[in-house]
N, C-alpha and C positions, 0 to 999 in steps of 0.2 A: 834692670830698672833702678834709677837712682832713687834715694828716699825722698827727694822732692817730687819726682814723677809719681811715686807711689802715694804719696800724701794727696797730690792733685787728683789722682784717679780715684782714691777713696772718698774724697770730698765731692767729687762729681757723682759717683755712685751713690752716695747716701743721699744727695739732693734729688736724684732720679727716683730713688726708693721712696723718699718722703711724697714726692709728686704723685707717684703711683698709688701709695697709701691714700692720699687724700682724694684722688679720683675715685677710687674703689669705695671710700666712705660715702661720698657725695651720691654715687649711684645707689648704694644701699639704702640711704635715707629716701631718695627719690623714690625707689620701688617700694619702700615701706609705706610712705604716705599715699602713693597711688593705690596700693593694695588695701590699705585701710579704708581710703575714700570709696573704693569699689565694694568693700564688704558693708560698709555703714549705709551706703546708697541701696543695697539690695540688689 
């Protein structure tokens, strides 16, 4: 693998990792607020 290909591969992987992290964070926030609303409602 050439250095250019390696840099492109790492850039794509980093972007995908950031997207996965944001998706997991969004799900965590959603579940947190849903859980809190259920607890507060009784």
